[in-house]
C-alpha positions as CSV (number, residue, x, y, z in Angstrom):
1,M,0.0,0.0,0.0
2,E,1.2,3.5,-0.7
3,R,2.0,5.7,2.2
4,T,-1.0,7.6,3.5
5,F,-0.7,11.4,3.1
6,I,-1.4,12.8,6.5
7,V,-2.5,16.4,6.8
8,A,-2.4,17.9,10.3
9,E,-5.1,20.6,10.1
10,A,-4.1,23.5,12.3
11,G,-6.8,25.6,10.7
12,V,-7.6,28.6,12.9
13,N,-6.4,26.9,16.1
14,H,-3.6,29.5,16.3
15,N,-6.3,32.0,17.5
16,G,-4.6,34.8,15.5
17,D,-1.3,34.4,17.4
18,I,1.7,33.8,15.1
19,E,3.8,32.3,17.9
20,L,1.0,29.7,18.6
21,A,0.9,29.0,14.9
22,K,4.6,28.3,14.9
23,R,4.2,26.0,17.8
24,L,1.4,24.1,16.0
25,I,3.9,23.6,13.0
26,E,6.5,22.2,15.4
27,V,4.0,19.7,16.9
28,A,2.8,18.5,13.6
29,A,6.4,17.9,12.4
30,D,7.3,16.1,15.7
31,C,4.2,13.9,15.4
32,G,5.2,12.8,11.8
33,A,2.5,14.5,9.7
34,D,3.3,15.1,6.0
35,V,1.6,18.5,5.9
36,V,0.5,21.2,8.3
37,K,-2.5,23.1,6.9
38,F,-3.9,26.5,7.9
39,Q,-6.8,28.6,6.5
40,T,-6.4,31.7,4.5
41,F,-9.2,34.2,4.2
42,R,-10.2,37.9,4.3
43,S,-13.2,38.1,6.5
44,E,-15.0,40.7,4.6
45,K,-14.7,38.7,1.4
46,L,-15.8,35.5,3.1
47,V,-18.9,36.5,5.1
48,S,-21.4,39.2,5.3
49,K,-22.0,41.2,8.5
50,L,-25.4,39.4,8.7
51,A,-23.9,35.9,8.7
52,E,-24.6,34.0,11.9
53,K,-22.3,31.5,13.5
54,A,-22.8,27.7,13.2
55,G,-24.2,26.1,16.3
56,Y,-20.9,24.5,17.3
57,Q,-19.3,28.0,17.0
58,K,-21.8,29.6,19.2
59,S,-21.1,27.0,21.9
60,T,-17.3,27.5,21.7
61,T,-17.0,31.3,21.3
62,D,-18.8,34.4,22.3
63,A,-22.4,33.8,21.3
64,T,-23.1,37.6,21.0
65,E,-20.6,38.2,18.2
66,N,-21.4,37.5,14.6
67,Q,-19.3,35.3,12.3
68,L,-17.6,38.2,10.7
69,N,-16.2,39.5,14.0
70,M,-15.2,36.0,15.1
71,L,-13.2,35.4,11.8
72,K,-11.5,38.8,11.9
73,K,-9.6,37.6,15.0
74,L,-8.5,34.5,13.2
75,E,-7.0,36.0,10.0
76,L,-3.4,35.4,9.0
77,S,-1.6,38.4,7.4
78,I,0.6,38.2,4.3
79,E,3.7,38.4,6.5
80,D,2.3,35.7,8.8
81,H,2.1,33.4,5.8
82,H,5.8,33.9,4.9
83,L,6.8,33.5,8.5
84,L,5.0,30.2,8.7
85,I,6.3,28.9,5.5
86,D,9.9,29.6,6.7
87,H,9.1,27.9,10.0
88,C,7.8,24.8,8.1
89,K,11.0,24.6,6.1
90,K,13.0,24.7,9.3
91,N,11.0,21.9,10.7
92,G,10.9,19.8,7.6
93,I,7.2,19.8,7.0
94,M,5.1,21.0,4.0
95,F,3.0,24.1,4.5
96,L,-0.5,24.3,2.9
97,S,-3.5,26.6,3.5
98,T,-7.1,26.5,2.4
99,P,-8.4,29.5,0.5
100,F,-11.9,30.7,1.3
101,D,-12.1,33.7,-1.2
102,E,-10.7,34.6,-4.5
103,D,-8.0,37.1,-3.2
104,S,-6.7,34.3,-0.8
105,L,-6.7,31.8,-3.7
106,Y,-4.5,34.0,-6.0
107,F,-2.2,34.8,-3.0
108,L,-1.7,31.1,-2.2
109,A,-1.5,29.9,-5.8
110,E,0.4,32.7,-7.5
111,D,2.3,34.6,-4.8
112,L,3.3,31.7,-2.6
113,K,3.1,29.1,-5.4
114,L,1.7,26.3,-3.2
115,P,1.5,23.0,-5.2
116,I,-1.9,21.9,-3.8
117,I,-5.2,23.7,-3.5
118,K,-7.6,22.4,-0.9
119,I,-11.3,23.2,-1.7
120,P,-13.3,23.2,1.6
121,S,-16.7,21.7,1.8
122,G,-18.5,25.0,1.9
123,E,-17.2,26.0,-1.5
124,I,-18.3,22.9,-3.4
125,T,-21.2,24.8,-5.0
126,N,-19.2,28.0,-5.6
127,A,-18.9,27.6,-9.3
128,P,-16.9,30.6,-10.2
129,F,-14.4,29.7,-7.4
130,L,-14.0,26.2,-8.6
131,L,-13.4,27.3,-12.2
132,K,-10.6,29.7,-11.1
133,I,-9.0,27.0,-9.0
134,A,-9.0,24.5,-11.9
135,R,-7.3,27.0,-14.2
136,F,-4.2,27.1,-12.0
137,K,-3.5,23.5,-13.0
138,K,-2.4,22.5,-9.6
139,K,-3.2,19.4,-7.6
140,I,-6.7,19.8,-6.1
141,I,-8.2,18.2,-3.0
142,L,-12.0,18.5,-3.0
143,S,-13.7,18.1,0.4
144,T,-17.3,16.9,0.1
145,G,-19.1,17.5,3.4
146,M,-22.8,18.2,3.2
147,S,-22.8,17.1,-0.5
148,S,-24.8,14.6,-2.5
149,L,-23.3,12.6,-5.3
150,G,-25.0,15.0,-7.8
151,E,-23.3,18.0,-6.3
152,I,-19.9,16.3,-6.3
153,E,-20.3,15.3,-9.9
154,H,-21.3,19.0,-10.8
155,A,-18.2,20.3,-9.0
156,L,-16.0,17.9,-10.8
157,S,-17.6,18.9,-14.1
158,I,-16.7,22.5,-13.5
159,L,-13.2,21.5,-12.6
160,A,-13.0,19.4,-15.8
161,F,-14.1,22.4,-17.9
162,G,-11.5,24.6,-16.1
163,L,-8.8,22.1,-16.7
164,L,-9.7,21.8,-20.3
165,H,-10.3,25.5,-21.1
166,E,-8.0,28.3,-20.1
167,K,-10.5,31.0,-21.0
168,G,-14.3,31.5,-21.4
169,N,-17.3,31.1,-19.2
170,P,-19.0,27.7,-19.3
171,S,-22.5,26.9,-20.2
172,E,-24.3,23.9,-18.4
173,E,-24.0,22.0,-21.7
174,S,-20.2,22.7,-22.0
175,I,-19.7,21.8,-18.4
176,Q,-21.3,18.4,-18.8
177,R,-19.5,17.8,-22.1
178,S,-16.2,18.4,-20.4
179,Y,-17.0,16.0,-17.7
180,A,-18.1,13.3,-20.2
181,S,-15.0,13.7,-22.4
182,V,-12.1,11.3,-22.2
183,E,-9.6,14.1,-21.8
184,G,-11.8,15.7,-19.1
185,H,-11.6,12.4,-17.1
186,R,-7.9,12.1,-17.8
187,L,-7.3,15.5,-16.4
188,L,-9.5,14.9,-13.3
189,K,-7.5,11.8,-12.6
190,E,-4.2,13.7,-12.9
191,Y,-5.2,16.6,-10.8
192,V,-8.1,15.9,-8.5
193,S,-8.8,13.8,-5.4
194,I,-11.8,13.6,-3.1
195,L,-12.2,13.7,0.6
196,H,-15.2,12.2,2.3
197,C,-16.3,14.4,5.1
198,T,-19.1,15.1,7.6
199,T,-19.3,18.8,8.4
200,E,-20.2,18.7,12.0
201,Y,-17.8,19.5,14.9
202,P,-17.5,17.0,16.5
203,T,-19.1,14.5,14.2
204,P,-21.4,11.9,15.8
205,F,-19.9,8.5,15.0
206,V,-23.3,7.3,13.6
207,E,-23.0,10.0,10.9
208,V,-19.5,9.2,9.8
209,N,-20.6,6.7,7.1
210,L,-17.1,5.4,6.1
211,R,-18.8,3.2,3.5
212,A,-19.5,6.3,1.5
213,M,-15.8,6.3,0.7
214,D,-16.5,3.1,-1.4
215,T,-19.3,4.8,-3.2
216,L,-17.2,7.8,-4.0
217,K,-14.4,5.6,-5.4
218,L,-16.8,3.6,-7.6
219,A,-18.7,6.7,-8.8
220,F,-15.8,8.9,-9.7
221,Q,-12.7,6.6,-10.1
222,L,-10.6,9.1,-8.2
223,P,-8.4,8.8,-5.1
224,V,-10.6,9.1,-1.9
225,G,-9.5,10.1,1.5
226,L,-11.1,11.3,4.8
227,S,-11.4,14.7,6.4
228,D,-12.4,13.6,9.9
229,H,-14.1,15.7,12.6
230,T,-14.9,12.9,15.1
231,E,-13.5,12.8,18.6
232,G,-10.5,10.5,19.1
233,I,-8.3,8.6,16.6
234,A,-10.4,5.5,15.8
235,I,-12.1,6.7,12.6
236,P,-8.9,7.9,10.7
237,I,-7.3,4.6,11.4
238,A,-10.3,2.7,10.2
239,A,-10.5,4.9,7.1
240,V,-6.9,3.9,6.2
241,A,-7.8,0.2,6.6
242,R,-10.6,0.9,4.1
243,G,-8.2,2.4,1.6
244,A,-8.1,6.2,2.3
245,Y,-5.1,7.7,0.5
246,L,-5.2,10.8,2.7
247,I,-6.3,11.7,6.2
248,E,-7.0,15.3,7.3
249,K,-7.5,15.8,11.1
250,H,-7.7,19.0,13.2
251,F,-5.3,19.4,16.1
252,T,-4.6,21.8,18.8
253,L,-2.2,22.4,21.6
254,D,-5.0,22.3,24.2
255,R,-8.7,21.5,23.6
256,T,-9.7,23.8,26.4
257,M,-8.4,26.9,24.6
258,P,-11.0,29.5,23.3
259,G,-11.9,29.2,19.6
260,P,-14.4,27.5,17.3
261,D,-12.4,24.4,16.4
262,H,-10.3,23.4,19.5
263,R,-13.0,21.2,21.1
264,A,-13.2,18.9,18.0
265,S,-9.4,18.7,17.6
266,L,-6.7,16.2,18.7
267,E,-4.1,17.3,21.3
268,P,-0.5,16.6,20.5
269,Q,-0.1,13.2,22.1
270,E,-3.3,12.0,20.3
271,L,-2.1,13.3,16.9
272,K,1.1,11.4,17.4
273,A,-0.7,8.2,18.4
274,M,-3.0,8.5,15.4
275,I,-0.1,8.9,12.9
276,H,1.8,6.1,14.6
277,S,-1.3,3.8,14.4
278,I,-1.9,4.7,10.8
279,R,1.7,3.7,9.9
280,Q,1.2,0.4,11.6
281,V,-2.0,-0.2,9.7
282,E,-0.2,0.5,6.4
283,E,2.4,-2.1,7.2
284,S,-0.3,-4.6,8.2
285,L,-2.4,-4.5,5.1
286,G,0.0,-6.6,3.1
287,I,-0.3,-8.0,-0.5
288,K,-3.7,-9.9,-0.5
289,I,-1.9,-13.3,-1.0
290,K,-2.6,-15.8,1.9
291,S,0.5,-17.8,2.6
292,A,2.9,-18.5,5.5
293,T,5.0,-15.5,6.3
294,Q,8.7,-15.6,7.0
295,S,8.1,-15.3,10.7
296,E,5.5,-18.1,10.6
297,I,7.6,-20.7,8.8
298,K,9.9,-21.1,11.8
299,N,6.9,-21.8,14.0
300,K,5.4,-24.6,11.8
301,L,7.5,-27.4,13.3
302,V,6.7,-26.2,16.8
303,V,2.9,-25.7,16.6
304,R,1.8,-28.2,14.0
305,K,1.5,-31.9,14.6
306,S,2.8,-35.2,13.2
307,L,1.6,-38.8,13.3
308,V,3.2,-40.6,16.3
309,A,2.9,-43.9,18.1
310,I,0.7,-43.5,21.1
311,K,1.9,-46.9,22.3
312,P,4.7,-49.3,21.4
313,I,4.3,-50.8,18.0
314,Q,6.1,-53.9,16.6
315,K,7.4,-54.3,13.1
316,G,4.7,-56.0,11.0
317,E,1.9,-54.8,13.3
318,Y,-1.0,-53.0,11.7
319,F,-1.5,-49.2,12.3
320,T,-4.8,-48.6,14.0
321,E,-6.7,-45.8,15.7
322,E,-5.6,-47.4,19.0
323,N,-1.8,-47.2,18.3
324,I,-1.2,-44.1,16.2
325,G,-2.2,-40.6,17.0
326,V,-1.4,-36.9,16.5
327,K,1.0,-34.8,18.5
328,R,3.6,-32.1,18.3
329,P,6.2,-31.4,16.9
330,G,5.4,-31.1,13.1
331,N,8.6,-32.5,11.6
332,G,7.1,-35.9,10.9
333,V,4.3,-37.2,8.6
334,S,1.5,-34.6,8.5
335,P,-1.8,-35.8,10.1
336,I,-3.4,-34.9,6.8
337,Y,-2.4,-38.6,5.8
338,Y,-3.7,-40.1,9.0
339,W,-6.3,-42.3,7.1
340,D,-3.8,-43.4,4.5
341,Y,-1.7,-45.0,7.4
342,I,-4.7,-46.8,9.1
343,G,-4.5,-50.4,8.1
344,E,-0.9,-50.2,6.8
345,T,1.9,-52.4,8.2
346,A,4.6,-51.0,10.4
347,Q,8.0,-51.4,8.7
348,K,9.9,-51.2,12.0
349,D,9.4,-51.1,15.8
350,Y,8.2,-47.9,17.3
351,D,8.3,-46.7,21.0
352,E,5.6,-44.5,22.4
353,D,5.8,-41.0,21.0
354,D,8.2,-42.0,18.1
355,L,7.3,-40.2,14.8
356,I,5.7,-42.5,12.3
């Protein structure tokens, strides 16, 4: 199995503090993540002043402020991004960030030249945004929380159009034609992967639906991973066992800190345990062939059995159920041949427990 790509989602758990963000980078690197990911946005471009908070945000932050004021406290400046990228390089871990508006997209893709663009679940119906993302011709990770198969297919159709056409606005017909084309599918396979996701923080286990990963693989023939918001580490590990190519998981320095996402995030020791367990699962999945392993072969003689004399047998005496039986070790005649020996004549004398 290929190595699972593990994204440690710092998100906005830096609380607007660059030093806290740097510490999150250090933790992600120490835990063995491949990527540490933040979120890039300009609050006024992302939400209106009338936008309310989500229920989980109201319970974890000041319930009297609106979403705009909450997000303003969590923005990273241009300078912050450069400082964080430098800190990632020092710690040997890849930096990524999710754009939530067009200005942030162009900053990440053009100015910072990040190699991967993550599309958050909330933008899957943002057709103009999807088109602009596709035209950068970078690797794309599409998160699918709150989505139906039809909505995912439509998003992929827009991405296919953008990957095929550098200019022009699409019609619904041209979007569908792009998705149905051989070249459109080839480009989607080259650039796009999908994350199954349930957009609730934390996600109830009954709503995770890991089997939907199988449906996504079958429907779209693209790599499928999991963006997980459950409590604990069991679900990401299970997802890797089911074939997830990528795991994205929120983490924090301390779940009790103020902020919208801390409560649904892993603490450092949990993140480390999750990554360690995922690596163990990768090793254990194997090659599908059922056969004795190298470490098992040496145990065969010890734990398997052979035909033995269970009482003294004289030469010329018949082997019967009363004088031969099955005991360890396994370096004699296999008991598979037990009935072939019943009724045969002993060719020599046997003492009790001698191998036949």
